[in-house]
N, C-alpha and C positions, 0 to 999 in steps of 0.2 A: 393073563390080563388084556384084554381088548383097548383098543385106544380110550370108546366110552369111558369103562369102566379108572381108567389113566385122569380122565380130567377129573372126574370125581373123585375121585381121591381125593385129587392136586385143592378142588374146591373147599371141601371140606377142610382142610389141613389150615388153606388157609381165612377159613370163616371161624377156624378154633381161634386161629392167632387174633382176626383181629377181635376175635371175644376177648381175647386176654386182657387185650389196649386200650378198649373201649374208655372203661372208667377213666383210667388215667388219662388217656388222651379228651374226654369230655372237664376233667378236673383242668389240665392244663389251659384249654380254651376261657373256660369261665378265669382263669387266670389271670390270663393276658388279658382278659376283656377289661379284670380291675386294674390291673398295673394299665393297660389307655386312662382309665377311667379320672388316677388320681390327679396328675398332672396338667388335664383338661379343670377338673373341677377345683385346681389350685392356681387355676390361671383365672375363673371366673372369680375368685374370692382375691384377686391382685395378690398371690401369692402369700398371702399373711397364716395361710395354714398350708403348713409346709407337706409337697406331696408328698414323703416318709410316712411322715404321718398317716397320711388319708389311705398308704397302700396296707397300714396295720389292718386300716379299719373295715374295707369291701375286704381287705381277705379276713377280716370278721366274720361278718353281713356273707358272703357268698360260706362259708364255713356250716362246720356241724353243727354249732349251736346256734346256731340263727337260718338263713336257709339252706343250711345243707345240698350245697348246688356244687360243694369240690370236697373233695379228701386226698388228706396226703399219701396218696398210693406208692408205691414204692421206685415208681419212675420218675413222679415226683420230686420224692424225699430226695433222690440223686442231683435232680437241678439246685436244690435247696442247699443242698452241701456247696456245690461248684459256685452260686451266687454266696458265700458268704466266703468261701476262698477270693471270687474276682473281690468283694469290695473289701476283704486287705491286704488282697494285693494293690488293690491301690493306696488304700493308707499308707502301706508301705513302700509303695513309692514317693510319695507325697515328705518324707520322712529325710532330712538331709543330716546324716552321720555327726556331721563337725559339730551339725548345733548343740548335741547329746553331750558333747563334749566342754559347753558353754558354764561358766556359769550361773546361768538362768534354767539349764536343764536338769543340774548338779539342786541347787534350791526350788526344783520342779518337783525331781523328786523324792528328796528331804519332804517336801508335802506333803504330797502322796502317801508315803510312806505314813506320815498320822496320821492325815485320814484313815490309810487304811487300819492302824492299829486301835484307833477310837474305836470304829464304826465298829470291828472286830467286837472289843471287847463290848460296850453296848447292848449289840446284838447278841451274843452270848446268854445275857441277862433276857433275852426276851425268848433265846432259841431252845437253850439251856445245852445246846452241842454243840463242838467245838468244828469240827465240819460245816455245818448250818450256819453258825457264825461268817466264819470264812465265805461260804456263797455269797452272803449278805453285805460282809463286805467289796468283796470283790464285785459286788452289781451295782450298789453304789458312790463308790470310787472310781470309775470308769470313767473314759469322755469320748463318744462318740466323733472320735477324727474321720472315719471315712465319711461320715452321715455330717459332720458340718462344713468340711471342705467347699462342697457344693456353694453351703449356704456362705460363706465368705467369701465364695467369688462374686454370688450376687450380690453380695452387699458393699463392694466394694472392697471385704476389707484384704484379701490378700492382698503381702508387700511392707506393709503397713508393720507398724509396733506391734499395735493388737493382733494382727494376721500375724506376726511372728511368735509370738507368746501365746496366743492356744495354738500354734501347730506343737510347738513344746511341749506346752500342757496337752495336751492330746496324744500325742506321739507316747509321754507317757503311761499317759490313761487307759492305753491302749495297752504300748509291751507291756508296761507290770503287770495288769493282771492279765496277761496272757500266762509270761512266764508262773506268775503264780497257781492260776490254775493250774499250769501241768506238773508243777512242785509238788502241791500242795494237792490239789484232786485228782490225781489220776490211778493208775490203778495198781502202780508200784507204792513203794515204802519210798521214804522218801530220796532217803541212797540212791537206791536202786534209779529211779526218777531221773539223780544229779547225771547219773553215769547216764544213765538212755540221752539225756540232756546233752550231754555234749558228745555224744559222736555223732547226734545230730547234730547240733553246730558244724562236726566234721564234716559229715554226707554236703551241707550245706554251701561250706567251703569248696568243696570238691565242686558241686554244680556251679558255683560263681565263679570260678576259674575253667571250666572246661571249657565253653566257646571258643574263647582266645586261644586256650591253647591247641583245639584244633582249626580252628582256622588259620593260626601259628605256623602247627606241623603240615597241615594241606591247603597252601594259597587257594587251590579250587575250590574250596568248600563255602570261602569266603567271596566269592567270585557269584559262585550259586544262589546263597542267600541277599547280595545287589540284587542281582538278575530278576531275583522272584516278588521282594519285596513288595514294587506295587501293583505286583497283577494278581490273580485271579490264584496266584499260589500262597497270597500273604506268610514266604516264610519267618517274618521276622515277629510274626504275631503264632503265627503256630510255636515257633520256638520259645515266645512269652510264655505259652500252655503249658506248654509240654514243661516249662521247670515249676510253674505254680500243679502241675498234675503229679508233677514227682516229689516235690517238698510237701503236699498232701498226702502222697502215697506213703509217705519212708515218716513221716506224724504219725500216720496210721497204723502203720506195723509197727511202729515203736510205742502204741498206745500212749500217744501225747494228742491233743486237739487239734487237729488240721487246721484249726485256723493261728493256730502257731507256724505252722509250713507253705501257707497263704501268706503270712508277715512276713517268713523272709523272703517270702518268693521277693515280693515288693522292694525291701530295702536292696538284697543284691540286683534286681532291675537298674533300682536306683541310681547303684554303683557303676553296674558295666554299660552306663547308654551316656556315649558325653552330652554335655549340657547344651549343644546348638541343637540335638533330637529330643529332648526331653519335652518340648510343647506339644511338637505334632506326635510323638507317641503318647503323652496323655489322653490328647484327641481322638487316635485312632482304637485307645484301652478301652474312651469314657463310650462310644457307638457301640463298641463291640459287646462292651459288662451292662452298659445301664438299660442297653434294648430287650435284653431278656434275662439273665443270671441274677442282677444285682433286686430286680423289681418281685421276681419272683422267690428268691428269699423273705425280702419283708411280707408280702403279702403272704406266703404259705406261713411264716410266724403269727400273723395275724389270723388265722386260721384255727390257728393252739389254744388263741384267746378267747377263755367262755363267756357270752354274753351274762347268760345270768350267774356267776361269780360278779361281776363286776357290778351289775344291778343288786345286789346284793351286797357287798361292799364298799359303796361309793367312798366311804372317808378312808379307808384304805388304801384306794386308788388315789386318790388325789391328796393323802399325806407322801404319798410313797413320791413325788418330788419336788413337797418341802424336806423329806428325808434326805434328798441326794442335795439340796440346795445349802441345806447344811449342812453336810456332812463331805461333803467336793468343792463347791461352788465359792461358801464364805471361807475358809483354811485359804483357797488360793486369792481370794479375793484382799481379806485379812494378810498376808503376805508381802500381796505388791504395797499395800498402805505401809504398813512397817517398816519394810525391811528394802535393803536395794537386793533387790532378784536382779540387777543387769538388763531387763530390759527394758530401762529408759522411758517408761511409765511412770507420768506425773500425775495428768488432770485425773480426779475422781471419777468423771464416767467413763476414763476406758478402764480403770481399774474395774472397773465396776462389769463391765465389758467382757473384761478376759474372764473373772467369778461366773456369769450368769454363762459364758459359750462350754465354758470346762464344767462346767454343771447337768451341761447335753449328753444325757447318753441312751444309747440304746445296744446298738448290735453285741456288749461284752455282756450289755443286761440278757439277752434272749442264749448266747450262747452258754452264760454260767448256768443261769436257772435251766437249760434244756440239760447239760450234760447232768447237774443236781435231782433233773427229774430220773432221768437214766442210772443214776447211782441208790439213786431212793434216798439222797436229801432233804429233798420237796416234792409236796405236793402238787399236781399239775392245776390244781386251783390257787395255791401260791404264787406259783409261776404265770399265770394268767393276773394277777394285782402286779407282779412286778412288771412283767411285760408294757402294761398297759399305762403303767406309771411311766416306764420308762417310756415310751411316744409322747406322752403330757408333755416330759422334758425338750422332746423334740420341737414338739407344736408351741411350747409357753416359749420357753428362754432364748434364744436366738432371734425369735421376733420382735421381746422384749431388749436386747443388746442393738438390733440395727435400730428401735425406735429411740434409747439412751445416744447413740450415736450419731443419728444424725446424717449427716453428710460429711464427717470424720476422715473416713477410710479415704473416700474421695480425696479431698485436702492432703492427709499425709503422704498418699499415692504420689502425688506430684511435689510435695517437698522431698519427698526420700530422693526421688529421681533427679533432684536440682544439684548440679556439684559445687560445693562448696569455694571458699576461696581457700 
């Protein structure tokens, strides 16, 4: 074949390749436009409407049920999975394992168990199936720690008694549903899943010790990592993403939910990172993940919401936040009021804040309902109602908590940092 023929063949191949990815690229452009628009609109409303909720709304608008500008193409679906992985890695990174051994954590876990069992029993009479009741219980009793973390910082609650309590309830409200979801809604029977979980924990432990072991055995590797950490090589961040990818892949191979792998990656990262490097590393991870992957997760999740279903069922959508408040927020609040939880919170408005923040749920709702739809335990229309209701909790409850708290967070932070005699 002559040169002209070869060039023509190459052109046809390139054109075919471009056609193959055109729809995904167009969808990606619209998704990123929605991702950019959300914080700008939130700023106009003085952040009274959380950007996370707007990401879902704009996702629904550009999605198939409204304007049909974007769809969850194969490549977009992969980015969404990486986005949920990034979100839960950051949530795991916020968790202090020492705090999970405290009295407050033990009471928080017992509170969640009461919430989940009571909600599951009530849900059984509505859906008439045990798996369906489990789905509803896990969805309604979760806490969106990954979503709440930036809100707590914005409200100056981080580092206060309220903030510490919310982090503990949030850790339990994510870790417990994720574990239960893996055990009870997996593709294996319960005992097989338990053994798979043990194997997964073993792999996670190996991943946790591998970097330090390699650096100890080959000191040059450590020097190479430090040399490339601040350059275009970004060795530290690439290692973190490798840990995330490895544990998500292992979870997928073991037929567990990938959220479990991402959460484990965050906890491991928290453990292996020296305290003095936590804040700088957290900042760099925020830049990497919040610039693209996490917004994509929320926008694409919004694209799955069916507007017509919401329009036809406004009462059900508005009822979801009320149910979550009763099944999650109220028990947490009552436990703070009537029991010594170890949080040290005595002011009624602070107790109410903890209850409202704890009732904020979304990522687990999205994850659980997506798994339930894939497993044919829930209809897509029902999942849309749950996700829309979860989005309302993000828009309403933290806002109410910040109004109730006023400037309490700033005062407590100062008092907490002041040494006592």
